Each structure stands twice: as C-alpha cells, then as structure tokens.
N, C-alpha and C positions, 0 to 999 in steps of 0.2 A: 764620584757619586757615591761609591759604596761606603767610604769613609764616613760621610755625612750621614748616611743610613745608620751606621754603627753609633756615632755620636748622638743621633736623635733617638736611637733605640735606648741608650743608657740614661739619656736625659729624662725620657718618659719613665723608664724604669725607676729612676731615682726619685722622681716626683710621686709616682704610685706608691712606693715603699714609704717615702716620708709622709705623704698624706695618710697612709693606713696606720703608720706608727702614731701620729698625732690622735687620730680617731680612736685608737685602742687606748692611748693614755688618758684621753678625755673621758672615756667611758669607765676605765678602771679608777680614775681619780674620785669617782662617786662611791667606790665600794670600800668600806672602812675595814681595817685590819684588827685583829685581837689586841685587846688591851688599851685600845685607842693611842697607840704610839705613834708619834710623829716621825717624820724622816730623820730628824735630828736625833730622836730616842733611839730609833733603829739603828742609826750609824754608830752611836756611842756604845750600845749593848754588843753589837757585832765585833767592834774593835776590842771592847773588854773581855768578850768570850774567847777571843783569839790571842789574848795577852798582850795587845798592843796599846801602850799607854803614852806614847810620844807623837802621837797623830791628832791634831785639832780637827774639829768639825765646824766648818764655817759657812755662812750664807753669803752667796754671790748673786749680783743682779742679773736678770735676763731669764729667758725661757730655754729649757734644754741646755744649760750652761754647766750642767753638773760634770765635775771631773776630779780626779785626784792628782795632786801635785806632789811628786816624789822628792823635789828638791826643798820644798818647804815643809813636807810632810802634812799636808792638809787634805781633808776630804771637802770639797767645796760644792754645796748644794744650792741650787735655784730656789727662790722663796717658795714656789709651789711644793717643792720636794721637802725643803728644810722644815716647813710649817704643817705640811699636809700630813694626815693620818690614814691615808688610803693605800690599797694594793700598789697603784702605780708609785707613790712616794716611796714606799718600803722597798719595793723592788729596785728603784734607781739607786736609793741610799746604800742598799746592801751591796749592789753591783760595783759602786764606787769604793765601798770598803773591801770588796773583793780584791781591788788593785792594791789597797793598802796592805792586805794579807800576802799578796804576790811579792810586794816589796820586802816584807818583814823576813819572808822565807826564801828570798833570793831566786824567785821563779825565773828560769833561764830566758823564757821568750821575753819577759818584761826587761830584763837586763840588756837583751840584745836591742830592744826598741829604744831604750833610753840612751844606748850609745850611738844610735843612728840620729837622734834628735839633732845635734849640732850640725851635722853634715846635711840633713834634710832641710833644716833652717836656712842654711846658705843656699842650697840648690833651689828651694822654692822661691827664693827672692830673685833669681836671675835666669832660671832655666827657660822660661818662655821667650826672653829676649835673646838668649843664645840660640835657641832652636829656630827662632825667626830669622836670625841672621844667617844661620847655618843653611837654611833652605833657600834664602836669597843668594847666597854665594856658594852654593853646591857645586857648581862647575868650576870654580876657581879655587875654592878653599873647603873641599869636603871635610876636612878634619875638624873644622868648627862644628858641623852638624853631629858628627860622631861624639864630639865632647858633649854636646847638648843632649845626646841620646843617653850618655853615661850618667849626667846629672839627673835625667828624668828617671832612669832606671834605679837610682837610689830611693826616689819617692815611691817607686812602685814596690820595691823590697820592702820599704817602710809599711806600705798598706797591707802587703801580704803577711808581714810579721804581726801586725796589729790583730788579725784575725784570731790566732790561737790566744793572744793576750785577752781579748774581749770575751771570747767564748768561755775561757777558763774563769774569768771574773764572775760571769753570769752563773757558771756551774758552782762556784764557791757559794756565791750569794743565795741561789735556790736551795742548796743543800742546808745552809744555816737557817734560813727562813722556815723551812720545815721542821727542822730538829728544835729550833727555839720556840716553835709555837706561834710565832708572828703571824703566820698564814695558816690557814685551816684547810681541811680536804676541800672545802668549797671555793675557797680563794686563791689556793696555791696554783692551780692551773692557769689562772689569770696572770698571776706574777710570771709564770713560765711563758706565756704568750707575749706578754709586753717586752721581756727580755729578748725574746726570740726575734721580734720585729725590730728591735733595736739593733741586734746583731746583723740583720738583713742589710742595714745601711752600710755597714762596714764591707760586706760581701760585694754589694754593688759598686762601691767606691774602688775595691781592689780590682774587680773585673774591668771596670772602666779604665783605670790607671794601666792595667796590663794591656788592653785593647790599643790604647793611645801610643804606648810604648812600642807595640808591634807595627802600628802605622808609621811612626817615625823611622823604625828600622827598615820597613819596606821602601819608604822613600830614598834611605841611604843606599840600600842594596840595588835599587834600580836607577841610581843616578847616571848610569852610562848608557840606558836604554834610549 
C-alpha cells in the first residue's frame, strides 16, 4: 500500500508542477521582451554572442517540444517559441541555446549525459518487461529482477545527471538575457520564474525515478521474507 501512496504522491506532484508551468508560460507569453525579438532572433543572437556559428535554429511542431540536438547541432523550437516575442519565448530559446553553449565548451555533465543516451535508450525499451518478468519469477530466478533493477538504475542516473545540465543551461540563459538587454529589470524576474518552474519538472522526474528504483530494490532485498 505504501508504494501506491508514493506513486500517487509523485503523480500528483508532477501534475501540479506541470499545470503551474503551463500557467506561468501562458501568462508570460503575453509579456513582450525588448526590441520585439522573436524566439528565433533570441536564439540566433545568443549563439552569435557566444561565437557559435555551426548550430542551426529550426522550428519543430508541437507544444513544449523545444530541445537541443547535439548530434545534428540544431536548436529546435516549438512554433510558439520560434515565432513568439514574449518573455516565455525568449527564456525557452535562450535555455536551449544554453545547451548549445555547453556542447561548444565541452561541459562535463552534458558529455556524461550524452554518453548515457545509447544505454538509456536500450534500457527504456525493455526495462519494464524485464522488471515484470523478474517479479513474477523472483522465487525461481531472482537474478532477472536484479538485472532489471540495474537497467532501471541507468535511467535513474540519467535523470539525476540531467538536473545539473538543465540548471546550468538556465543559468547561462538568464545571465545572457540580462547582459544582452533582451530582458529588462521588470521582465527578467519573470524569465527566472519560468525557467525555475521548468527545472522543477526535472527535479520531480528524478525523485520519482529514484523512489521507484528504491521500491524495486526493496522487493529484491525482501524476496526471502
């Protein structure tokens, strides 16, 4: 029963953070930034100011689909961010360019996360089936559950490594927005708040993954009870 309480808690927390994040971005999408710059303009200027000239800025479909692709060297912005000239659009665009700056400067946490991607991709595809089979066969083949736990541990490590990557990207973004004058003393705190709530989603995901890992470990350790 306790594990369902834990799962329910993190599901509720994730929903609350997600709802608050959408609410903040909706509100801040109505507040313009200086010079009327769109998210695309912000991204191009931040890249140029950091001496990065081999990264493209592209528009991708969807909502909150913004991301940096280190393999293709593209800053991918959702339509609202790419075309928007608001505090929310500027904050998101600068954040994604923060990842491009991390890549260009060989930021160690980003390098570590990139190295984990192939393993995480494999683990995520099969881990739930391995864990399920391991629980069903725990009395006859406990090693299978242990293998599943190790696979899940990789995804947990990935979630934890993601935290400093995302926080640092926001730090770089906010510092640049302030220095470049894209945000003003009136709008900069709103950019900070938007990125802070975005960071909370990664914190919740990491804590949820860690709690789930501990749950499976408890099952494995208590298999003889």
